[in-house]
LUMKEDREN-578841 format. One record per residue (C-alpha): x, y, z. Coordinates in Angstrom, 1 decimal. Example, Ala and Ser with C-alpha at 12.3 -4.5 7.8 and 13.67 -1.06 7.14 Angstrom:
2
<<12.3 -4.5 7.8>> <<13.7 -1.1 7.1>> 
% end
This chain:
322
<<218.2 95.5 84.4>> <<214.7 96.8 83.9>> <<213.4 93.6 85.4>> <<215.6 94.1 88.5>> <<214.3 97.7 89.0>> <<210.7 96.5 88.6>> <<211.1 93.8 91.2>> <<212.7 96.3 93.6>> <<209.9 98.8 93.0>> <<207.3 96.0 93.7>> <<209.0 95.1 97.0>> <<208.8 98.8 98.1>> <<205.2 99.0 97.3>> <<204.4 95.8 99.2>> <<206.5 96.9 102.2>> <<204.9 100.4 102.3>> <<201.7 99.4 104.1>> <<203.6 97.6 106.8>> <<205.8 100.7 107.3>> <<202.9 103.0 107.5>> <<200.8 100.6 109.7>> <<203.0 101.5 112.6>> <<201.7 105.1 112.7>> <<198.7 105.2 115.0>> <<196.7 107.8 116.9>> <<195.3 106.8 120.2>> <<192.5 108.6 122.1>> <<193.1 108.6 125.9>> <<190.0 109.4 128.0>> <<190.7 110.9 131.5>> <<188.3 112.0 134.2>> <<190.0 115.0 135.8>> <<190.3 118.7 135.0>> <<193.0 120.0 132.7>> <<194.9 121.7 135.5>> <<195.0 118.6 137.7>> <<198.5 117.2 138.2>> <<197.3 113.7 137.1>> <<196.1 115.2 133.8>> <<199.3 117.3 133.3>> <<201.3 114.1 133.8>> <<199.2 112.4 131.1>> <<200.1 115.3 128.8>> <<203.8 114.8 129.5>> <<203.4 111.1 128.9>> <<201.7 111.6 125.5>> <<204.4 114.1 124.4>> <<207.2 111.9 125.4>> <<205.7 108.8 123.7>> <<205.4 110.7 120.5>> <<209.1 111.7 120.7>> <<210.2 108.2 121.7>> <<208.4 106.5 118.9>> <<209.5 109.1 116.4>> <<205.9 110.1 115.7>> <<204.6 106.5 115.2>> <<202.3 106.7 118.2>> <<200.4 109.8 118.9>> <<198.2 110.0 122.0>> <<195.4 112.6 122.3>> <<194.4 113.2 125.9>> <<190.7 114.0 126.5>> <<190.5 115.5 130.0>> <<187.6 116.3 132.3>> <<185.5 113.2 131.3>> <<184.9 114.8 127.9>> <<185.1 111.5 126.0>> <<184.0 109.0 128.7>> <<182.9 109.5 132.3>> <<185.5 108.2 134.8>> <<183.6 105.0 135.8>> <<183.1 104.1 132.0>> <<186.8 104.4 131.0>> <<187.9 100.9 132.1>> <<185.1 99.2 130.2>> <<185.9 101.4 127.1>> <<189.5 100.3 127.1>> <<188.6 96.6 127.8>> <<186.2 96.6 124.9>> <<188.5 98.4 122.5>> <<186.3 101.6 122.1>> <<189.3 103.5 123.5>> <<192.8 102.0 123.0>> <<194.2 103.6 126.2>> <<192.7 105.4 129.3>> <<193.3 106.6 132.8>> <<191.1 104.9 135.5>> <<190.6 105.3 139.3>> <<191.3 101.8 140.5>> <<189.0 101.8 143.5>> <<186.0 102.6 141.3>> <<186.1 99.0 140.2>> <<186.0 97.3 143.6>> <<182.6 95.8 142.9>> <<184.1 93.5 140.3>> <<187.2 92.6 142.3>> <<188.2 93.8 145.8>> <<191.8 93.8 144.8>> <<191.1 97.1 142.9>> <<190.3 98.9 146.2>> <<193.4 97.9 148.3>> <<194.6 101.5 148.1>> <<191.3 102.7 149.7>> <<191.6 100.7 152.9>> <<192.4 103.2 155.8>> <<195.8 102.6 157.4>> <<196.7 99.6 155.3>> <<199.2 102.0 153.7>> <<199.3 105.4 155.4>> <<201.7 107.9 153.8>> <<203.4 108.0 150.5>> <<206.2 105.6 151.4>> <<203.9 102.9 152.5>> <<201.6 103.6 149.6>> <<204.5 103.0 147.2>> <<205.2 99.7 149.1>> <<201.5 98.7 148.7>> <<201.7 99.4 145.0>> <<204.8 97.2 144.6>> <<203.0 94.3 146.5>> <<199.8 94.8 144.6>> <<201.2 95.5 141.1>> <<201.7 91.8 139.9>> <<198.2 90.9 141.1>> <<196.7 93.9 139.3>> <<198.6 93.1 136.1>> <<197.3 89.5 136.3>> <<193.7 90.7 136.7>> <<193.9 93.3 134.0>> <<195.7 90.8 131.7>> <<192.8 88.4 131.9>> <<190.6 91.3 130.8>> <<192.7 92.1 127.8>> <<194.5 95.1 129.3>> <<198.0 96.1 130.5>> <<198.7 98.6 133.2>> <<201.4 101.0 132.0>> <<201.8 103.0 135.2>> <<200.0 104.1 138.4>> <<200.1 107.3 140.4>> <<198.8 108.0 143.9>> <<196.7 110.9 145.1>> <<197.6 113.0 148.1>> <<196.6 111.2 151.3>> <<193.1 111.4 152.7>> <<192.6 113.2 156.0>> <<189.8 114.2 158.3>> <<188.0 117.5 157.8>> <<185.8 118.8 160.6>> <<183.6 121.8 161.4>> <<185.1 121.9 164.9>> <<188.5 120.8 166.5>> <<188.8 117.2 167.8>> <<191.0 115.7 170.4>> <<189.7 112.2 170.6>> <<187.4 109.6 169.0>> <<184.6 110.8 171.2>> <<184.1 113.7 168.7>> <<182.9 111.2 166.1>> <<180.1 109.6 168.2>> <<176.8 110.3 166.5>> <<178.4 112.8 164.1>> <<177.2 113.0 160.5>> <<180.1 111.8 158.5>> <<180.3 112.4 154.7>> <<181.3 109.1 153.0>> <<181.9 108.6 149.3>> <<182.1 104.8 149.0>> <<181.6 101.5 150.9>> <<185.0 101.7 152.6>> <<184.7 105.3 153.9>> <<181.1 104.5 155.1>> <<182.4 101.5 157.1>> <<185.2 103.7 158.5>> <<182.6 106.2 159.7>> <<180.6 103.4 161.4>> <<183.6 102.0 163.2>> <<184.4 105.5 164.5>> <<180.8 105.7 165.9>> <<179.7 108.3 163.3>> <<176.7 108.2 161.0>> <<177.8 107.9 157.3>> <<175.9 110.0 154.7>> <<176.6 110.0 151.0>> <<177.3 113.5 149.6>> <<178.7 114.2 146.1>> <<181.8 116.5 146.0>> <<179.8 119.1 144.1>> <<177.3 119.4 146.9>> <<179.8 119.5 149.8>> <<179.5 123.3 150.6>> <<175.7 123.2 150.7>> <<175.6 120.0 152.7>> <<178.0 121.2 155.4>> <<176.4 124.7 155.5>> <<173.0 123.1 156.1>> <<174.5 120.7 158.8>> <<173.8 117.6 156.8>> <<177.4 116.6 157.7>> <<180.0 117.9 160.2>> <<183.1 115.9 159.1>> <<184.5 113.9 156.2>> <<187.5 112.0 155.1>> <<189.0 113.4 151.9>> <<192.1 114.5 150.1>> <<193.3 118.0 150.9>> <<193.0 118.6 147.2>> <<189.3 118.1 147.5>> <<189.3 120.7 150.3>> <<191.0 123.2 148.0>> <<188.7 122.4 145.0>> <<185.6 122.9 147.1>> <<186.9 125.9 149.1>> <<186.5 124.0 152.4>> <<187.5 127.1 154.4>> <<184.1 128.5 153.7>> <<182.4 125.7 155.7>> <<185.0 123.8 157.7>> <<187.6 124.8 160.3>> <<190.0 121.9 160.8>> <<191.9 119.3 158.7>> <<193.7 116.4 160.4>> <<196.5 115.3 158.0>> <<196.3 111.6 158.7>> <<197.3 110.4 155.2>> <<195.1 107.4 156.0>> <<195.1 106.1 152.4>> <<196.2 107.2 149.0>> <<193.8 106.2 146.2>> <<195.6 105.6 142.9>> <<194.9 106.3 139.2>> <<196.3 103.8 136.6>> <<196.9 104.2 132.9>> <<195.8 101.1 131.1>> <<196.1 100.0 127.5>> <<194.2 97.5 125.4>> <<196.6 94.6 124.9>> <<195.4 93.9 121.3>> <<196.2 97.5 120.3>> <<199.5 97.4 122.2>> <<200.5 94.1 120.4>> <<200.0 95.8 117.0>> <<203.0 98.1 117.7>> <<206.5 97.2 116.7>> <<208.7 95.8 119.5>> <<210.8 99.0 119.5>> <<207.7 101.1 120.0>> <<206.4 98.9 122.7>> <<209.7 99.1 124.6>> <<209.7 102.9 124.1>> <<206.2 103.3 125.6>> <<207.1 101.1 128.6>> <<210.2 103.2 129.2>> <<208.3 106.4 129.0>> <<205.6 105.0 131.3>> <<208.1 104.2 134.0>> <<209.4 107.8 133.8>> <<205.8 109.1 133.9>> <<205.1 107.0 137.0>> <<208.2 108.3 138.9>> <<207.3 111.9 137.8>> <<203.7 111.5 138.8>> <<204.5 110.4 142.4>> <<206.8 113.4 142.7>> <<203.9 115.6 141.5>> <<201.6 114.0 144.0>> <<203.9 114.8 146.9>> <<204.2 118.4 145.7>> <<200.4 118.6 145.3>> <<199.9 117.3 148.9>> <<202.1 120.1 150.3>> <<200.6 122.7 148.1>> <<197.0 121.8 148.9>> <<197.6 121.7 152.7>> <<199.4 125.1 152.4>> <<196.5 126.5 150.6>> <<194.1 125.3 153.2>> <<196.2 126.8 155.9>> <<196.5 130.2 154.1>> <<192.7 130.4 153.8>> <<192.1 129.8 157.5>> <<191.7 126.0 157.8>> <<193.7 124.8 160.8>> <<195.9 122.0 159.6>> <<196.7 119.5 162.4>> <<199.1 116.6 162.8>> <<197.1 114.0 164.6>> <<198.4 113.3 168.1>> <<200.1 109.9 168.6>> <<197.0 108.8 170.7>> <<194.6 109.8 168.0>> <<196.6 108.2 165.3>> <<196.8 105.0 167.3>> <<193.0 105.1 167.7>> <<192.5 105.5 164.0>> <<194.8 102.6 163.3>> <<193.0 100.4 165.8>> <<189.6 101.2 164.3>> <<191.0 100.6 160.8>> <<192.3 97.1 161.7>> <<188.7 95.7 161.5>> <<188.3 97.2 158.0>> <<191.6 95.7 156.9>> <<190.5 92.2 158.1>> <<187.2 92.6 156.4>> <<188.8 93.6 153.1>> <<191.4 90.8 153.3>> <<188.6 88.2 153.6>> <<186.7 89.7 150.7>> <<189.8 89.6 148.5>> <<190.7 86.0 149.5>> <<194.2 84.7 149.1>> <<195.4 87.8 147.2>> <<194.0 90.0 149.9>> <<195.9 88.0 152.5>> <<199.1 88.2 150.4>> <<198.8 92.0 150.1>> <<198.2 92.5 153.9>> <<201.1 90.2 154.8>> <<203.3 92.0 152.3>> <<202.6 95.3 154.2>> <<203.9 93.9 157.5>> 
% end
């Protein structure tokens, strides 16, 4: 009998490390402020993962680039320095044009088309990230980019020769096709730049307009919803594989819920930010059918250029949006 008890005790001791090995704590670097809806959705995701895994997986969110700067997060997750993180997909266009599909003006204008773009793009993104040792858990769009201006506009003629603030290659090309002169200005310098007439218009999310108090230096916002850049939460595949099957499935289920919740929050943020602009004196315009048609026509060249850069996958994504 003693031998039986001893054998049972030995089995428990040997099994204990495996049981406790399931409990992990993951640091999740993020690039945006604590109050931002994307960050708040990350907080919700982390809390729900802890519940769903019965405390086996605890995720600590590090907001406002406090752990890694936003452009560094993808590399940190890929290299295993961070097991999980939130990235802005378009920041990584230099390594693969597929990552910037959501930045191409009028490829997917408005939330409904942006969601369609995501569904077309998703398997390609998963394949790319998988080759890099990562898995995308979910992706959430930002409110759509629109045109801010110091003066009202009624046609494309207003763009001719204007100094247009751009923040990446695609927005600079958009400015050029509109006949404007692109100039690179960081978000933190917008107020000073517009006040000193270094720029007179820009394309940006209405949330950026609120964050920078655009009503102090701009008068008009044209709510074009030209494109919806997206964030994505990615996890290191090796770290994910260490979890039990039950915990993996629990995380995937919570991720799907966080994705749906995040898109709802994005829609709410879009309305709230445009309302805030309006309340503070910025005139919010719906572009006329003629102006919208002109924007779409100009954007067609950018779509064709991007499709060529992205090769067969770019062609597949563009055709999937028709």
